[in-house]
C-alpha angles and dihedrals in degrees: 000000000000091000092046090053093049094048092048092048091048092051092047093051091045093051092043094051092047089053091053095054112103124217106264095187113110116217110242114250116226111259112244111202121210121237089252092055091050091050091048091052090050090051090052090050091051098042095064089055095047112118119229092242088063095046096048108039110185108217115212130196114279091009134099118200131189135176117220123200127197138168125203141147088236118071097214093046090052091052094047094047093049090053091048090049091054091047089052091053091050090049091052090051091049093049088057096046105033143046116239128213128191129194133183119198134175113230119178091341093308125112113236119194119201124188126183138170123218115204131180089256095048142282119328127208113199090204089073093073112128132193110244100175138000132183131176123199130185112237111184104308096337138079121239115198128193117197127182115203127189129201118196113201106181 
């Protein structure tokens, strides 16, 4: 009987102590990423897909080149945004290198706005920008497009 009493007491104490133990596991909080972290992740996703001709633009005399990059779930939007990005880069370069002039005239009752850039090498017309190269890659569920534009200003 003595052994039966000791085993029963042991089981009772064991069950009692296990019931008193609290759960020490902490529920994981959902990770909230900052906007900067999301943008950095998107850059990493796009960098691996970047073609070498976009990374290493070879500038030539009397020519300005820029590579635009855009990401969108729509293919056409991605292409358009990458071209606009490259145009924006070319415009920034031109604003640093050239003097711009703007004129507004009234012709036959209609307002006509003319804008031109005068550079040391001659006048530049931004409308003469041409697409040299374009590549679209699929990254997850979105399209990433790389577009190289060239502006000749001779």
